[in-house]
PDB file of N, H, CA, C and O in Angstrom:
ATOM      1  N   MET A   1       0.915  -1.217   0.055  1.00  0.00           N
ATOM      2  CA  MET A   1       0.033   0.056   0.005  1.00  0.00           C
ATOM      3  C   MET A   1       0.952   1.245   0.070  1.00  0.00           C
ATOM      4  O   MET A   1       1.876   1.366   0.874  1.00  0.00           O
ATOM      5  N   ALA A   2       0.577   2.184  -0.935  1.00  0.00           N
ATOM      6  H   ALA A   2      -0.174   2.086  -1.588  1.00  0.00           H
ATOM      7  CA  ALA A   2       1.337   3.368  -0.977  1.00  0.00           C
ATOM      8  C   ALA A   2       1.136   4.376   0.144  1.00  0.00           C
ATOM      9  O   ALA A   2       0.004   4.521   0.606  1.00  0.00           O
ATOM     10  N   GLN A   3       2.083   5.029   0.577  1.00  0.00           N
ATOM     11  H   GLN A   3       3.003   4.912   0.202  1.00  0.00           H
ATOM     12  CA  GLN A   3       1.957   6.075   1.749  1.00  0.00           C
ATOM     13  C   GLN A   3       1.321   7.267   1.035  1.00  0.00           C
ATOM     14  O   GLN A   3       1.712   7.654  -0.067  1.00  0.00           O
ATOM     15  N   THR A   4       0.363   7.805   1.688  1.00  0.00           N
ATOM     16  H   THR A   4       0.045   7.491   2.583  1.00  0.00           H
ATOM     17  CA  THR A   4      -0.250   9.061   1.374  1.00  0.00           C
ATOM     18  C   THR A   4       0.464  10.117   1.930  1.00  0.00           C
ATOM     19  O   THR A   4       0.824  10.070   3.106  1.00  0.00           O
ATOM     20  N   VAL A   5       0.732  11.168   1.128  1.00  0.00           N
ATOM     21  H   VAL A   5       0.439  11.206   0.173  1.00  0.00           H
ATOM     22  CA  VAL A   5       1.552  12.479   1.611  1.00  0.00           C
ATOM     23  C   VAL A   5       0.549  13.563   1.677  1.00  0.00           C
ATOM     24  O   VAL A   5      -0.252  13.822   0.779  1.00  0.00           O
ATOM     25  N   VAL A   6       0.664  14.242   2.928  1.00  0.00           N
ATOM     26  H   VAL A   6       1.315  14.032   3.658  1.00  0.00           H
ATOM     27  CA  VAL A   6      -0.293  15.304   3.124  1.00  0.00           C
ATOM     28  C   VAL A   6       0.731  16.467   3.491  1.00  0.00           C
ATOM     29  O   VAL A   6       1.170  16.568   4.637  1.00  0.00           O
ATOM     30  N   PRO A   7       1.080  17.310   2.502  1.00  0.00           N
ATOM     31  CA  PRO A   7       1.919  18.325   2.682  1.00  0.00           C
ATOM     32  C   PRO A   7       1.601  19.337   3.907  1.00  0.00           C
ATOM     33  O   PRO A   7       0.495  19.875   3.966  1.00  0.00           O
ATOM     34  N   GLY A   8       2.491  19.557   4.778  1.00  0.00           N
ATOM     35  H   GLY A   8       3.389  19.120   4.729  1.00  0.00           H
ATOM     36  CA  GLY A   8       2.356  20.414   5.862  1.00  0.00           C
ATOM     37  C   GLY A   8       1.487  19.973   7.127  1.00  0.00           C
ATOM     38  O   GLY A   8       1.263  20.728   8.073  1.00  0.00           O
ATOM     39  N   LEU A   9       1.029  18.674   7.032  1.00  0.00           N
ATOM     40  H   LEU A   9       1.211  18.060   6.264  1.00  0.00           H
ATOM     41  CA  LEU A   9       0.144  18.336   8.177  1.00  0.00           C
ATOM     42  C   LEU A   9       0.884  18.251   9.444  1.00  0.00           C
ATOM     43  O   LEU A   9       0.379  18.704  10.471  1.00  0.00           O
ATOM     44  N   GLU A  10       2.117  17.668   9.444  1.00  0.00           N
ATOM     45  H   GLU A  10       2.527  17.299   8.609  1.00  0.00           H
ATOM     46  CA  GLU A  10       2.891  17.554  10.544  1.00  0.00           C
ATOM     47  C   GLU A  10       3.211  18.963  11.077  1.00  0.00           C
ATOM     48  O   GLU A  10       3.173  19.192  12.286  1.00  0.00           O
ATOM     49  N   ARG A  11       3.516  19.876  10.200  1.00  0.00           N
ATOM     50  H   ARG A  11       3.547  19.690   9.218  1.00  0.00           H
ATOM     51  CA  ARG A  11       3.950  21.322  10.681  1.00  0.00           C
ATOM     52  C   ARG A  11       2.716  22.029  11.336  1.00  0.00           C
ATOM     53  O   ARG A  11       2.826  22.745  12.331  1.00  0.00           O
ATOM     54  N   ARG A  12       1.531  21.771  10.701  1.00  0.00           N
ATOM     55  H   ARG A  12       1.442  21.189   9.893  1.00  0.00           H
ATOM     56  CA  ARG A  12       0.278  22.433  11.143  1.00  0.00           C
ATOM     57  C   ARG A  12      -0.067  21.931  12.523  1.00  0.00           C
ATOM     58  O   ARG A  12      -0.366  22.711  13.427  1.00  0.00           O
ATOM     59  N   LEU A  13      -0.023  20.659  12.672  1.00  0.00           N
ATOM     60  H   LEU A  13       0.220  20.025  11.937  1.00  0.00           H
ATOM     61  CA  LEU A  13      -0.308  19.969  13.887  1.00  0.00           C
ATOM     62  C   LEU A  13       0.613  20.376  15.109  1.00  0.00           C
ATOM     63  O   LEU A  13       0.181  20.652  16.228  1.00  0.00           O
ATOM     64  N   LYS A  14       1.957  20.374  14.729  1.00  0.00           N
ATOM     65  H   LYS A  14       2.308  20.150  13.819  1.00  0.00           H
ATOM     66  CA  LYS A  14       2.863  20.741  15.876  1.00  0.00           C
ATOM     67  C   LYS A  14       2.694  22.196  16.206  1.00  0.00           C
ATOM     68  O   LYS A  14       2.934  22.557  17.358  1.00  0.00           O
ATOM     69  N   ALA A  15       2.267  23.146  15.222  1.00  0.00           N
ATOM     70  H   ALA A  15       2.072  22.853  14.286  1.00  0.00           H
ATOM     71  CA  ALA A  15       2.131  24.522  15.553  1.00  0.00           C
ATOM     72  C   ALA A  15       1.013  24.860  16.347  1.00  0.00           C
ATOM     73  O   ALA A  15       0.969  25.938  16.938  1.00  0.00           O
ATOM     74  N   HIS A  16      -0.032  23.898  16.416  1.00  0.00           N
ATOM     75  H   HIS A  16       0.003  23.022  15.936  1.00  0.00           H
ATOM     76  CA  HIS A  16      -1.314  24.204  17.111  1.00  0.00           C
ATOM     77  C   HIS A  16      -1.650  23.310  18.264  1.00  0.00           C
ATOM     78  O   HIS A  16      -2.631  23.506  18.982  1.00  0.00           O
ATOM     79  N   LEU A  17      -0.783  22.293  18.425  1.00  0.00           N
ATOM     80  H   LEU A  17       0.014  22.133  17.843  1.00  0.00           H
ATOM     81  CA  LEU A  17      -0.971  21.274  19.582  1.00  0.00           C
ATOM     82  C   LEU A  17       0.176  21.274  20.577  1.00  0.00           C
ATOM     83  O   LEU A  17       1.333  21.332  20.160  1.00  0.00           O
ATOM     84  N   LEU A  18      -0.104  21.209  21.911  1.00  0.00           N
ATOM     85  H   LEU A  18      -1.044  21.161  22.250  1.00  0.00           H
ATOM     86  CA  LEU A  18       0.847  21.057  22.943  1.00  0.00           C
ATOM     87  C   LEU A  18       1.144  19.485  23.121  1.00  0.00           C
ATOM     88  O   LEU A  18       2.244  19.095  23.515  1.00  0.00           O
ATOM     89  N   GLY A  19       0.184  18.687  22.832  1.00  0.00           N
ATOM     90  H   GLY A  19      -0.709  19.004  22.512  1.00  0.00           H
ATOM     91  CA  GLY A  19       0.569  17.168  22.969  1.00  0.00           C
ATOM     92  C   GLY A  19       1.492  16.713  21.912  1.00  0.00           C
ATOM     93  O   GLY A  19       1.934  17.481  21.057  1.00  0.00           O
ATOM     94  N   GLU A  20       1.814  15.309  21.986  1.00  0.00           N
ATOM     95  H   GLU A  20       1.455  14.686  22.681  1.00  0.00           H
ATOM     96  CA  GLU A  20       2.813  14.880  21.226  1.00  0.00           C
ATOM     97  C   GLU A  20       2.395  14.836  19.703  1.00  0.00           C
ATOM     98  O   GLU A  20       1.218  14.558  19.478  1.00  0.00           O
ATOM     99  N   VAL A  21       3.169  15.063  18.713  1.00  0.00           N
ATOM    100  H   VAL A  21       4.126  15.290  18.896  1.00  0.00           H
ATOM    101  CA  VAL A  21       2.882  14.838  17.274  1.00  0.00           C
ATOM    102  C   VAL A  21       4.034  14.258  16.728  1.00  0.00           C
ATOM    103  O   VAL A  21       5.033  14.969  16.617  1.00  0.00           O
ATOM    104  N   GLU A  22       4.068  12.983  16.335  1.00  0.00           N
ATOM    105  H   GLU A  22       3.256  12.406  16.426  1.00  0.00           H
ATOM    106  CA  GLU A  22       5.086  12.202  15.837  1.00  0.00           C
ATOM    107  C   GLU A  22       4.859  11.674  14.461  1.00  0.00           C
ATOM    108  O   GLU A  22       3.826  11.033  14.269  1.00  0.00           O
ATOM    109  N   PHE A  23       5.735  11.872  13.431  1.00  0.00           N
ATOM    110  H   PHE A  23       6.575  12.392  13.586  1.00  0.00           H
ATOM    111  CA  PHE A  23       5.597  11.403  12.071  1.00  0.00           C
ATOM    112  C   PHE A  23       6.718  10.496  11.775  1.00  0.00           C
ATOM    113  O   PHE A  23       6.823  10.062  10.628  1.00  0.00           O
ATOM    114  N   ASP A  24       7.650  10.128  12.772  1.00  0.00           N
ATOM    115  H   ASP A  24       7.564  10.480  13.704  1.00  0.00           H
ATOM    116  CA  ASP A  24       8.863   9.227  12.443  1.00  0.00           C
ATOM    117  C   ASP A  24       8.337   7.859  12.216  1.00  0.00           C
ATOM    118  O   ASP A  24       7.283   7.422  12.678  1.00  0.00           O
ATOM    119  N   ALA A  25       9.318   7.122  11.329  1.00  0.00           N
ATOM    120  H   ALA A  25      10.174   7.477  10.954  1.00  0.00           H
ATOM    121  CA  ALA A  25       8.915   5.643  11.088  1.00  0.00           C
ATOM    122  C   ALA A  25       8.730   4.844  12.340  1.00  0.00           C
ATOM    123  O   ALA A  25       7.775   4.071  12.414  1.00  0.00           O
ATOM    124  N   PHE A  26       9.604   4.980  13.361  1.00  0.00           N
ATOM    125  H   PHE A  26      10.380   5.609  13.301  1.00  0.00           H
ATOM    126  CA  PHE A  26       9.538   4.117  14.441  1.00  0.00           C
ATOM    127  C   PHE A  26       8.222   4.320  15.296  1.00  0.00           C
ATOM    128  O   PHE A  26       7.648   3.344  15.779  1.00  0.00           O
ATOM    129  N   THR A  27       7.784   5.538  15.461  1.00  0.00           N
ATOM    130  H   THR A  27       8.250   6.331  15.069  1.00  0.00           H
ATOM    131  CA  THR A  27       6.540   5.725  16.201  1.00  0.00           C
ATOM    132  C   THR A  27       5.427   5.122  15.435  1.00  0.00           C
ATOM    133  O   THR A  27       4.647   4.335  15.971  1.00  0.00           O
ATOM    134  N   ARG A  28       5.325   5.509  14.070  1.00  0.00           N
ATOM    135  H   ARG A  28       5.959   6.149  13.635  1.00  0.00           H
ATOM    136  CA  ARG A  28       4.257   5.009  13.179  1.00  0.00           C
ATOM    137  C   ARG A  28       4.132   3.517  13.118  1.00  0.00           C
ATOM    138  O   ARG A  28       3.060   2.924  12.998  1.00  0.00           O
ATOM    139  N   GLY A  29       5.325   2.953  13.211  1.00  0.00           N
ATOM    140  H   GLY A  29       6.196   3.435  13.309  1.00  0.00           H
ATOM    141  CA  GLY A  29       5.369   1.502  13.235  1.00  0.00           C
ATOM    142  C   GLY A  29       4.764   0.826  14.492  1.00  0.00           C
ATOM    143  O   GLY A  29       4.071  -0.190  14.433  1.00  0.00           O
ATOM    144  N   ARG A  30       5.079   1.464  15.606  1.00  0.00           N
ATOM    145  H   ARG A  30       5.642   2.289  15.653  1.00  0.00           H
ATOM    146  CA  ARG A  30       4.633   1.024  16.904  1.00  0.00           C
ATOM    147  C   ARG A  30       3.090   1.012  16.943  1.00  0.00           C
ATOM    148  O   ARG A  30       2.482   0.166  17.598  1.00  0.00           O
ATOM    149  N   TYR A  31       2.479   1.965  16.231  1.00  0.00           N
ATOM    150  H   TYR A  31       2.973   2.652  15.699  1.00  0.00           H
ATOM    151  CA  TYR A  31       1.036   2.207  16.260  1.00  0.00           C
ATOM    152  C   TYR A  31       0.328   1.592  14.943  1.00  0.00           C
ATOM    153  O   TYR A  31      -0.839   1.862  14.659  1.00  0.00           O
ATOM    154  N   ALA A  32       1.084   0.804  14.224  1.00  0.00           N
ATOM    155  H   ALA A  32       2.032   0.584  14.455  1.00  0.00           H
ATOM    156  CA  ALA A  32       0.523   0.267  12.995  1.00  0.00           C
ATOM    157  C   ALA A  32      -0.191  -1.103  13.236  1.00  0.00           C
ATOM    158  O   ALA A  32      -0.893  -1.600  12.354  1.00  0.00           O
ATOM    159  N   THR A  33      -0.014  -1.651  14.345  1.00  0.00           N
ATOM    160  H   THR A  33       0.556  -1.248  15.060  1.00  0.00           H
ATOM    161  CA  THR A  33      -0.650  -2.905  14.628  1.00  0.00           C
ATOM    162  C   THR A  33      -1.105  -3.081  16.041  1.00  0.00           C
ATOM    163  O   THR A  33      -0.651  -2.337  16.910  1.00  0.00           O
ATOM    164  N   ASP A  34      -2.008  -4.055  16.338  1.00  0.00           N
ATOM    165  H   ASP A  34      -2.377  -4.659  15.631  1.00  0.00           H
ATOM    166  CA  ASP A  34      -2.480  -4.353  17.721  1.00  0.00           C
ATOM    167  C   ASP A  34      -2.261  -5.794  17.907  1.00  0.00           C
ATOM    168  O   ASP A  34      -1.283  -6.309  17.365  1.00  0.00           O
ATOM    169  N   ALA A  35      -3.052  -6.488  18.604  1.00  0.00           N
ATOM    170  H   ALA A  35      -3.847  -6.069  19.044  1.00  0.00           H
ATOM    171  CA  ALA A  35      -2.916  -7.882  18.903  1.00  0.00           C
ATOM    172  C   ALA A  35      -3.404  -8.810  17.731  1.00  0.00           C
ATOM    173  O   ALA A  35      -3.314 -10.037  17.762  1.00  0.00           O
ATOM    174  N   SER A  36      -3.897  -8.124  16.758  1.00  0.00           N
ATOM    175  H   SER A  36      -3.970  -7.127  16.732  1.00  0.00           H
ATOM    176  CA  SER A  36      -4.491  -8.890  15.527  1.00  0.00           C
ATOM    177  C   SER A  36      -3.364  -9.132  14.477  1.00  0.00           C
ATOM    178  O   SER A  36      -2.220  -8.770  14.755  1.00  0.00           O
ATOM    179  N   HIS A  37      -3.622  -9.692  13.352  1.00  0.00           N
ATOM    180  H   HIS A  37      -4.551  -9.986  13.126  1.00  0.00           H
ATOM    181  CA  HIS A  37      -2.709  -9.948  12.294  1.00  0.00           C
ATOM    182  C   HIS A  37      -2.745  -8.819  11.357  1.00  0.00           C
ATOM    183  O   HIS A  37      -2.010  -8.875  10.371  1.00  0.00           O
ATOM    184  N   TYR A  38      -3.511  -7.795  11.538  1.00  0.00           N
ATOM    185  H   TYR A  38      -4.109  -7.749  12.339  1.00  0.00           H
ATOM    186  CA  TYR A  38      -3.668  -6.688  10.581  1.00  0.00           C
ATOM    187  C   TYR A  38      -2.690  -5.649  10.998  1.00  0.00           C
ATOM    188  O   TYR A  38      -2.422  -5.473  12.187  1.00  0.00           O
ATOM    189  N   GLN A  39      -2.120  -4.916   9.978  1.00  0.00           N
ATOM    190  H   GLN A  39      -2.338  -5.060   9.013  1.00  0.00           H
ATOM    191  CA  GLN A  39      -1.392  -3.726  10.024  1.00  0.00           C
ATOM    192  C   GLN A  39      -1.728  -2.565   9.113  1.00  0.00           C
ATOM    193  O   GLN A  39      -1.848  -2.753   7.903  1.00  0.00           O
ATOM    194  N   ILE A  40      -1.868  -1.495   9.603  1.00  0.00           N
ATOM    195  H   ILE A  40      -1.771  -1.342  10.586  1.00  0.00           H
ATOM    196  CA  ILE A  40      -2.179  -0.319   8.978  1.00  0.00           C
ATOM    197  C   ILE A  40      -1.184   0.763   9.416  1.00  0.00           C
ATOM    198  O   ILE A  40      -1.193   1.150  10.584  1.00  0.00           O
ATOM    199  N   MET A  41      -0.348   1.251   8.538  1.00  0.00           N
ATOM    200  H   MET A  41      -0.341   0.937   7.589  1.00  0.00           H
ATOM    201  CA  MET A  41       0.625   2.263   8.892  1.00  0.00           C
ATOM    202  C   MET A  41      -0.123   3.579   8.951  1.00  0.00           C
ATOM    203  O   MET A  41      -0.769   3.981   7.983  1.00  0.00           O
ATOM    204  N   PRO A  42      -0.037   4.224  10.048  1.00  0.00           N
ATOM    205  CA  PRO A  42      -0.695   5.635  10.114  1.00  0.00           C
ATOM    206  C   PRO A  42       0.320   6.562   9.512  1.00  0.00           C
ATOM    207  O   PRO A  42       1.515   6.305   9.362  1.00  0.00           O
ATOM    208  N   LEU A  43      -0.340   7.740   9.164  1.00  0.00           N
ATOM    209  H   LEU A  43      -1.311   7.948   9.286  1.00  0.00           H
ATOM    210  CA  LEU A  43       0.423   8.889   8.509  1.00  0.00           C
ATOM    211  C   LEU A  43       1.308   9.579   9.622  1.00  0.00           C
ATOM    212  O   LEU A  43       2.404  10.102   9.423  1.00  0.00           O
ATOM    213  N   GLY A  44       0.655   9.493  10.802  1.00  0.00           N
ATOM    214  H   GLY A  44      -0.236   9.068  10.964  1.00  0.00           H
ATOM    215  CA  GLY A  44       1.397  10.248  12.068  1.00  0.00           C
ATOM    216  C   GLY A  44       0.598   9.714  13.178  1.00  0.00           C
ATOM    217  O   GLY A  44      -0.394   9.010  12.992  1.00  0.00           O
ATOM    218  N   VAL A  45       1.081  10.087  14.446  1.00  0.00           N
ATOM    219  H   VAL A  45       1.888  10.658  14.597  1.00  0.00           H
ATOM    220  CA  VAL A  45       0.476   9.809  15.688  1.00  0.00           C
ATOM    221  C   VAL A  45       0.394  11.073  16.572  1.00  0.00           C
ATOM    222  O   VAL A  45       1.388  11.746  16.844  1.00  0.00           O
ATOM    223  N   VAL A  46      -0.773  11.334  16.974  1.00  0.00           N
ATOM    224  H   VAL A  46      -1.580  10.788  16.754  1.00  0.00           H
ATOM    225  CA  VAL A  46      -1.041  12.591  17.825  1.00  0.00           C
ATOM    226  C   VAL A  46      -1.482  12.046  19.174  1.00  0.00           C
ATOM    227  O   VAL A  46      -2.352  11.177  19.238  1.00  0.00           O
ATOM    228  N   ALA A  47      -0.896  12.542  20.243  1.00  0.00           N
ATOM    229  H   ALA A  47      -0.190  13.248  20.191  1.00  0.00           H
ATOM    230  CA  ALA A  47      -1.385  12.377  21.601  1.00  0.00           C
ATOM    231  C   ALA A  47      -1.785  13.647  22.317  1.00  0.00           C
ATOM    232  O   ALA A  47      -1.023  14.242  23.079  1.00  0.00           O
ATOM    233  N   PRO A  48      -3.037  14.040  22.032  1.00  0.00           N
ATOM    234  CA  PRO A  48      -3.491  15.320  22.499  1.00  0.00           C
ATOM    235  C   PRO A  48      -3.621  15.325  24.111  1.00  0.00           C
ATOM    236  O   PRO A  48      -3.845  14.285  24.731  1.00  0.00           O
ATOM    237  N   ARG A  49      -3.481  16.435  24.665  1.00  0.00           N
ATOM    238  H   ARG A  49      -3.299  17.280  24.161  1.00  0.00           H
ATOM    239  CA  ARG A  49      -3.512  16.604  26.103  1.00  0.00           C
ATOM    240  C   ARG A  49      -4.798  16.912  26.607  1.00  0.00           C
ATOM    241  O   ARG A  49      -4.952  16.927  27.829  1.00  0.00           O
ATOM    242  N   SER A  50      -5.844  17.186  25.768  1.00  0.00           N
ATOM    243  H   SER A  50      -5.719  17.173  24.776  1.00  0.00           H
ATOM    244  CA  SER A  50      -7.164  17.543  26.265  1.00  0.00           C
ATOM    245  C   SER A  50      -8.210  17.163  25.089  1.00  0.00           C
ATOM    246  O   SER A  50      -7.880  16.949  23.922  1.00  0.00           O
ATOM    247  N   VAL A  51      -9.407  17.120  25.552  1.00  0.00           N
ATOM    248  H   VAL A  51      -9.675  17.294  26.499  1.00  0.00           H
ATOM    249  CA  VAL A  51     -10.493  16.863  24.535  1.00  0.00           C
ATOM    250  C   VAL A  51     -10.558  17.950  23.474  1.00  0.00           C
ATOM    251  O   VAL A  51     -10.864  17.625  22.327  1.00  0.00           O
ATOM    252  N   LYS A  52     -10.279  19.283  23.788  1.00  0.00           N
ATOM    253  H   LYS A  52     -10.030  19.547  24.720  1.00  0.00           H
ATOM    254  CA  LYS A  52     -10.325  20.421  23.099  1.00  0.00           C
ATOM    255  C   LYS A  52      -9.219  20.111  21.926  1.00  0.00           C
ATOM    256  O   LYS A  52      -9.467  20.174  20.722  1.00  0.00           O
ATOM    257  N   GLU A  53      -8.016  19.780  22.476  1.00  0.00           N
ATOM    258  H   GLU A  53      -7.816  19.728  23.454  1.00  0.00           H
ATOM    259  CA  GLU A  53      -6.950  19.597  21.620  1.00  0.00           C
ATOM    260  C   GLU A  53      -7.064  18.560  20.586  1.00  0.00           C
ATOM    261  O   GLU A  53      -6.517  18.677  19.489  1.00  0.00           O
ATOM    262  N   ALA A  54      -7.843  17.441  20.965  1.00  0.00           N
ATOM    263  H   ALA A  54      -8.287  17.346  21.856  1.00  0.00           H
ATOM    264  CA  ALA A  54      -8.224  16.344  20.054  1.00  0.00           C
ATOM    265  C   ALA A  54      -9.165  16.917  19.083  1.00  0.00           C
ATOM    266  O   ALA A  54      -9.019  16.631  17.895  1.00  0.00           O
ATOM    267  N   GLU A  55     -10.146  17.719  19.472  1.00  0.00           N
ATOM    268  H   GLU A  55     -10.264  17.950  20.437  1.00  0.00           H
ATOM    269  CA  GLU A  55     -11.081  18.285  18.465  1.00  0.00           C
ATOM    270  C   GLU A  55     -10.301  19.106  17.425  1.00  0.00           C
ATOM    271  O   GLU A  55     -10.493  18.986  16.215  1.00  0.00           O
ATOM    272  N   HIS A  56      -9.352  20.003  18.007  1.00  0.00           N
ATOM    273  H   HIS A  56      -9.196  20.101  18.990  1.00  0.00           H
ATOM    274  CA  HIS A  56      -8.529  20.836  17.043  1.00  0.00           C
ATOM    275  C   HIS A  56      -7.707  19.891  16.175  1.00  0.00           C
ATOM    276  O   HIS A  56      -7.606  20.224  14.994  1.00  0.00           O
ATOM    277  N   ALA A  57      -7.134  18.829  16.540  1.00  0.00           N
ATOM    278  H   ALA A  57      -7.216  18.559  17.500  1.00  0.00           H
ATOM    279  CA  ALA A  57      -6.439  17.943  15.674  1.00  0.00           C
ATOM    280  C   ALA A  57      -7.269  17.351  14.578  1.00  0.00           C
ATOM    281  O   ALA A  57      -6.896  17.314  13.405  1.00  0.00           O
ATOM    282  N   LEU A  58      -8.319  16.926  14.979  1.00  0.00           N
ATOM    283  H   LEU A  58      -8.622  16.956  15.932  1.00  0.00           H
ATOM    284  CA  LEU A  58      -9.334  16.448  14.021  1.00  0.00           C
ATOM    285  C   LEU A  58      -9.720  17.487  12.888  1.00  0.00           C
ATOM    286  O   LEU A  58      -9.815  17.160  11.705  1.00  0.00           O
ATOM    287  N   ALA A  59      -9.924  18.708  13.340  1.00  0.00           N
ATOM    288  H   ALA A  59      -9.847  18.974  14.301  1.00  0.00           H
ATOM    289  CA  ALA A  59     -10.298  19.832  12.454  1.00  0.00           C
ATOM    290  C   ALA A  59      -9.194  20.146  11.507  1.00  0.00           C
ATOM    291  O   ALA A  59      -9.462  20.490  10.356  1.00  0.00           O
ATOM    292  N   ILE A  60      -7.839  20.037  11.971  1.00  0.00           N
ATOM    293  H   ILE A  60      -7.621  19.758  12.906  1.00  0.00           H
ATOM    294  CA  ILE A  60      -6.718  20.172  11.077  1.00  0.00           C
ATOM    295  C   ILE A  60      -6.584  19.040  10.100  1.00  0.00           C
ATOM    296  O   ILE A  60      -6.281  19.236   8.923  1.00  0.00           O
ATOM    297  N   ALA A  61      -6.820  17.825  10.619  1.00  0.00           N
ATOM    298  H   ALA A  61      -7.066  17.665  11.575  1.00  0.00           H
ATOM    299  CA  ALA A  61      -6.745  16.613   9.660  1.00  0.00           C
ATOM    300  C   ALA A  61      -7.920  16.694   8.671  1.00  0.00           C
ATOM    301  O   ALA A  61      -7.744  16.082   7.618  1.00  0.00           O
ATOM    302  N   ARG A  62      -8.975  17.281   8.810  1.00  0.00           N
ATOM    303  H   ARG A  62      -9.118  17.779   9.666  1.00  0.00           H
ATOM    304  CA  ARG A  62     -10.073  17.410   7.840  1.00  0.00           C
ATOM    305  C   ARG A  62      -9.772  18.438   6.785  1.00  0.00           C
ATOM    306  O   ARG A  62     -10.371  18.392   5.710  1.00  0.00           O
ATOM    307  N   GLU A  63      -8.908  19.329   7.026  1.00  0.00           N
ATOM    308  H   GLU A  63      -8.421  19.367   7.899  1.00  0.00           H
ATOM    309  CA  GLU A  63      -8.602  20.359   5.970  1.00  0.00           C
ATOM    310  C   GLU A  63      -8.095  19.814   4.745  1.00  0.00           C
ATOM    311  O   GLU A  63      -7.809  20.560   3.808  1.00  0.00           O
TER     312      GLU A  63
END
């Protein structure tokens, strides 16, 4: 599966959120799988510090 590129997404998230915003291969790999056999590589990983910050991250991702 080809990796989707969203120009500026990491930059916009880091500029507007206080929580963790990670787009490195190691972190994405850690979140790509659970206890099942399936793997889906995320574009990035966001760990918001509040519900408001999670809402803001979703709004940025929808742009």
